[in-house]
C-alpha positions, 0 to 999 in steps of 0.5 A: 151212114146214120144209125139204124133203129134197134141196132147197138149202134155203140158197140158197132161204132165202137168196132168201127173206130177199131178196125179204122184206128188198127187199120183192120179191113176185114173187121171194117167190112164185117161192121158195114156188113153188119150195118147193111144187113140189119138195115135190109131185115128192118126194111130200110133197102136204101140204107142197106144198098148203101152199106153193103156197097161199102161192105163189098168194095172193102172186100174187092180192095182186099181182093178177098172172093165174095163168092167163097168167104164169109160174110158173102155179101154180094146176094144181100146187095143184089136183094137190096138194090132190087128192093129199092128200085136199082135193078141195073145196078142189081143185074151188075153185081149178080152178075159178078156174084155168078161168075165168081161163083162159077168160077169157084167151082163150089156148089154153095157158091153157085147156090148163093148166086142162083138165089 
């Protein structure tokens, strides 16, 4: 993923290097989520969708429930996918997030999934 304007790329790249070197998947996921959220806020939906997809993949590989653990990536991923016209992918991710939130039984997770 390329640099995003306004992001402290040196600091983020350093965190990514450390997370790779020390094999820290949670930190690697957080770096990708950071890139994705910054891109989404900056109006770059394609970059956001790619970064958030990568972050969510790490979360899933580690078997960390997205609907109930921070950062919750699924809702922002759905937004990014919709903004760049990838409605079918967004629907799949929205369903997965909603199903996980329903299983959790947490009102906060359900509220986020309903977003």
